[in-house]
C-alpha positions as CSV (number, residue, x, y, z in Angstrom):
1,X,-38.0,-2.4,-9.2
2,X,-39.6,0.8,-10.6
3,X,-43.5,-0.2,-11.6
4,X,-43.5,-1.9,-8.3
5,X,-42.7,1.2,-6.4
6,X,-45.5,3.3,-8.7
7,X,-47.4,1.1,-8.3
8,X,-47.0,1.4,-4.3
9,X,-47.4,5.3,-4.4
10,X,-50.3,5.7,-6.3
11,X,-52.8,3.3,-4.3
12,X,-51.0,4.1,-1.1
13,X,-49.8,1.0,0.3
14,X,-46.8,-0.5,2.4
15,X,-44.1,-2.9,1.1
16,X,-45.3,-5.7,2.7
17,X,-48.9,-4.5,1.1
18,X,-48.2,-3.8,-2.9
19,X,-46.7,-7.0,-2.1
20,X,-49.7,-8.9,-1.4
21,X,-51.8,-6.9,-3.3
22,X,-49.9,-7.7,-6.8
23,X,-50.6,-11.9,-6.5
24,X,-54.2,-10.3,-5.7
25,X,-54.7,-8.3,-8.8
26,X,-54.3,-9.6,-12.0
27,X,-54.1,-5.0,-13.5
28,X,-51.2,-5.2,-11.1
29,X,-49.5,-8.5,-12.5
30,X,-49.9,-6.7,-16.2
31,X,-48.2,-3.4,-15.1
32,X,-45.6,-5.0,-13.4
33,X,-44.8,-7.6,-16.5
34,X,-43.8,-10.5,-14.7
35,X,-44.2,-14.0,-16.0
36,X,-45.0,-15.5,-12.7
37,X,-44.4,-19.1,-14.1
38,X,-41.2,-18.1,-14.3
39,X,-40.2,-15.2,-12.4
40,X,-40.8,-14.4,-8.2
41,X,-42.5,-11.0,-7.2
42,X,-39.6,-9.0,-5.5
43,X,-40.1,-8.5,-1.6
44,X,-40.7,-6.1,0.1
45,X,-37.3,-5.5,1.3
46,X,-35.9,-5.3,-1.8
47,X,-38.6,-2.8,-2.4
48,X,-37.5,-1.1,0.4
49,X,-33.7,-1.0,-0.2
50,X,-34.7,0.0,-3.8
51,X,-36.7,2.9,-2.5
52,X,-33.4,4.0,-0.6
53,X,-31.4,3.9,-3.7
54,X,-34.0,6.6,-5.1
55,X,-33.6,8.4,-2.1
56,X,-30.1,8.7,-2.4
57,X,-29.7,9.8,-6.5
58,X,-33.2,11.9,-5.5
59,X,-34.4,9.9,-8.9
60,X,-37.9,11.5,-7.6
61,X,-36.8,15.0,-7.7
62,X,-35.8,14.2,-11.0
63,X,-38.8,12.3,-12.6
64,X,-41.6,15.3,-11.7
65,X,-39.0,17.9,-13.6
66,X,-39.2,15.6,-16.5
67,X,-42.9,15.2,-16.6
68,X,-42.6,19.1,-16.6
69,X,-39.9,19.7,-19.6
70,X,-41.9,17.6,-21.7
71,X,-45.1,18.8,-20.6
72,X,-42.9,22.1,-21.5
73,X,-41.5,21.2,-24.3
74,X,-45.4,20.1,-25.6
75,X,-46.3,23.3,-25.4
76,X,-49.2,22.3,-22.5
77,X,-48.0,25.1,-19.8
78,X,-48.1,28.2,-20.6
79,X,-45.7,30.8,-18.4
80,X,-46.8,33.9,-17.7
81,X,-49.0,33.0,-14.0
82,X,-48.7,30.7,-11.3
83,X,-50.9,29.9,-8.9
84,X,-49.2,29.5,-5.4
85,X,-50.9,27.1,-2.3
86,X,-50.1,25.7,0.8
87,X,-51.4,22.0,2.4
88,X,-50.7,20.2,6.0
89,X,-50.0,16.8,5.1
90,X,-50.6,15.5,8.6
91,X,-47.7,13.0,10.7
92,X,-48.4,10.9,13.5
93,X,-48.8,12.6,16.7
94,X,-48.6,9.5,18.9
95,X,-45.5,8.5,20.8
96,X,-46.3,5.1,20.6
97,X,-43.9,3.3,18.3
98,X,-40.8,2.2,18.2
99,X,-38.7,5.4,18.9
100,X,-41.4,6.4,21.6
101,X,-41.4,9.9,20.2
102,X,-43.0,12.1,17.5
103,X,-40.8,13.1,13.9
104,X,-38.9,15.9,15.1
105,X,-38.4,17.1,12.2
106,X,-42.0,18.0,11.8
107,X,-44.3,20.3,14.1
108,X,-47.4,21.6,15.2
109,X,-49.8,24.4,14.0
110,X,-53.5,25.8,14.3
111,X,-55.7,26.4,11.7
112,X,-59.4,28.2,12.6
113,X,-59.9,25.8,15.8
114,X,-58.0,22.9,15.7
115,X,-54.4,21.8,15.6
116,X,-52.4,20.1,13.4
117,X,-49.3,18.5,13.6
118,X,-46.9,17.6,10.5
119,X,-45.1,19.3,7.3
120,X,-46.3,21.2,4.4
121,X,-46.7,21.3,0.5
122,X,-46.1,24.9,-1.1
123,X,-46.9,24.1,-4.8
124,X,-46.8,26.6,-7.4
125,X,-49.0,25.7,-10.4
126,X,-49.1,26.9,-14.3
127,X,-51.8,29.0,-14.1
128,X,-52.9,28.9,-17.4
129,X,-52.7,24.9,-17.7
130,X,-52.9,23.6,-13.2
131,X,-49.9,21.8,-13.7
132,X,-47.8,22.0,-11.0
133,X,-44.0,22.9,-11.6
134,X,-42.8,23.8,-8.0
135,X,-43.3,22.2,-4.8
136,X,-41.5,22.8,-1.5
137,X,-41.9,21.4,1.5
138,X,-41.1,23.3,5.1
139,X,-43.0,22.4,8.9
140,X,-46.3,23.1,8.9
141,X,-46.1,26.0,11.0
142,X,-44.3,27.7,8.5
143,X,-46.6,30.6,6.7
144,X,-47.6,30.2,3.8
145,X,-46.3,33.4,2.5
146,X,-42.9,32.9,3.9
147,X,-42.4,30.2,0.0
148,X,-44.2,32.3,-2.4
149,X,-41.1,34.2,-3.8
150,X,-39.3,30.4,-4.9
151,X,-42.6,29.2,-5.8
152,X,-42.6,32.3,-8.8
153,X,-40.9,31.6,-12.2
154,X,-38.4,33.6,-13.6
155,X,-41.3,35.0,-16.8
156,X,-44.6,35.3,-14.2
157,X,-46.5,38.7,-14.3
158,X,-49.0,37.3,-12.8
159,X,-49.5,35.7,-9.6
160,X,-52.9,34.2,-7.9
161,X,-53.2,33.0,-4.3
162,X,-56.2,32.2,-1.7
163,X,-56.8,35.2,1.4
164,X,-53.3,33.3,2.4
165,X,-51.3,34.9,0.9
166,X,-52.7,38.8,1.4
167,X,-49.4,41.2,1.5
168,X,-47.1,39.3,-0.2
169,X,-46.0,41.7,-2.2
170,X,-45.2,43.7,1.1
171,X,-42.3,41.1,2.3
172,X,-38.7,41.6,1.9
173,X,-37.5,38.9,-0.2
174,X,-40.7,40.5,-2.7
175,X,-39.8,44.3,-2.3
176,X,-36.5,44.4,-3.2
177,X,-36.6,41.9,-5.9
178,X,-37.1,43.8,-8.5
179,X,-38.3,41.5,-10.6
180,X,-41.0,39.7,-8.5
181,X,-42.0,43.7,-7.0
182,X,-42.9,44.3,-11.0
183,X,-45.4,41.2,-10.3
184,X,-49.4,41.1,-10.9
185,X,-50.3,39.9,-7.2
186,X,-54.1,38.9,-7.4
187,X,-54.5,38.1,-4.2
188,X,-58.7,36.6,-2.9
189,X,-59.7,39.3,-0.1
190,X,-61.0,37.8,3.2
191,X,-65.2,37.9,3.6
192,X,-65.0,39.7,6.0
193,X,-63.1,42.5,3.7
194,X,-65.6,42.1,1.5
195,X,-68.8,42.6,4.0
196,X,-66.7,45.6,5.2
197,X,-66.9,46.8,1.5
198,X,-69.7,49.5,0.7
199,X,-69.0,48.8,-3.4
200,X,-69.2,45.2,-2.8
201,X,-72.3,45.5,-1.2
202,X,-74.0,47.7,-3.3
203,X,-72.6,47.1,-6.9
204,X,-71.5,43.2,-8.4
205,X,-68.6,44.5,-9.7
206,X,-66.0,43.8,-6.6
207,X,-68.1,40.1,-6.9
208,X,-67.3,39.5,-10.7
209,X,-63.6,40.1,-9.6
210,X,-63.6,37.6,-7.1
211,X,-65.0,35.7,-8.7
212,X,-62.4,35.5,-11.6
213,X,-59.7,35.1,-9.6
214,X,-61.2,32.4,-8.2
215,X,-62.4,30.9,-11.0
216,X,-58.7,30.7,-11.8
217,X,-56.9,29.7,-8.4
218,X,-59.0,27.1,-8.3
219,X,-56.9,24.9,-10.7
220,X,-54.3,24.8,-7.4
221,X,-56.7,22.1,-5.7
222,X,-57.0,19.3,-8.6
223,X,-53.4,18.5,-8.4
224,X,-53.7,18.6,-4.2
225,X,-57.7,16.5,-4.7
226,X,-55.8,13.8,-6.6
227,X,-52.7,13.6,-4.6
228,X,-54.6,13.5,-0.9
229,X,-57.7,11.1,-2.6
230,X,-57.0,9.7,-5.7
231,X,-53.2,8.6,-4.2
232,X,-54.6,9.0,-0.6
233,X,-51.1,10.6,-0.1
234,X,-52.8,12.8,2.7
235,X,-50.7,11.6,5.7
236,X,-46.8,11.5,5.8
237,X,-45.4,7.5,5.5
238,X,-41.9,8.5,6.5
239,X,-40.1,9.9,9.1
240,X,-37.9,13.1,8.1
241,X,-38.9,16.0,6.0
242,X,-36.8,15.5,3.1
243,X,-38.0,11.1,2.7
244,X,-41.4,13.1,2.0
245,X,-40.5,15.5,0.2
246,X,-39.2,13.1,-2.4
247,X,-42.0,10.8,-2.1
248,X,-44.3,14.2,-3.2
249,X,-42.1,14.9,-6.1
250,X,-43.2,12.0,-7.3
251,X,-46.8,12.3,-6.9
252,X,-46.7,15.7,-8.2
253,X,-46.0,14.8,-11.4
254,X,-48.4,11.5,-11.3
255,X,-51.2,13.7,-10.8
256,X,-50.0,16.0,-13.9
257,X,-49.8,13.4,-15.7
258,X,-53.2,12.4,-15.0
259,X,-55.0,16.0,-15.5
260,X,-53.2,15.5,-18.7
261,X,-54.7,12.2,-19.4
262,X,-58.1,13.7,-18.2
263,X,-58.0,17.0,-20.8
264,X,-57.0,14.7,-23.2
265,X,-60.5,12.3,-22.9
266,X,-62.1,15.8,-22.8
267,X,-60.9,16.5,-25.9
268,X,-61.9,13.4,-27.6
């Protein structure tokens, strides 16, 4: 059942969709390790009950923690620095459903000139390797900066973030914490700030500093790219923040493994 659940999330399929796909795909049949001459594929209802069991016991969160611990035990996570980021996960805004209502746990927010409805995933990634070590879920209208203190590890000395995190060091929960207040927050400047700076116009020094920040910060985009594009998880699949967060624990654990495999491919 676990293998079926993994494939469902990796390919972004519904309960019924993964059931049908297994019959059509030889690769899926091999991964599932079922002898179709003597056994039947678990049906959609059985998968639903299995997922509820995983949710009840927070199994996907434990899987995420286990992958992280194995990476740390192998010396593949460097520590000392974290890259923070957040992304909006869209939820259906239509009321054309059984309850004739939108998900009450989701919320609307404006980004640029566009309105979005859904939730937000905040992540902390290891600055040296790009592996995600922490994720938090909130409604979409919670500001990126609000959860920064929960994404920083005890041994982090440097934190990188995009311009949405400007002023993070002034937050009460950070300013009044002796450990967090001593962290070096290397936050990207807004382009408008750079254009107004005389030194930025006349020299390349500020440009080089911003480029150096960006080269580190870009690592946090890779897991989000894998989750949204490779695993087709740019939208919520379930109602409620907790259920969706539990799914994203599995997806980010899987994204870490994808990044790991890519690193070893480059070495070989």
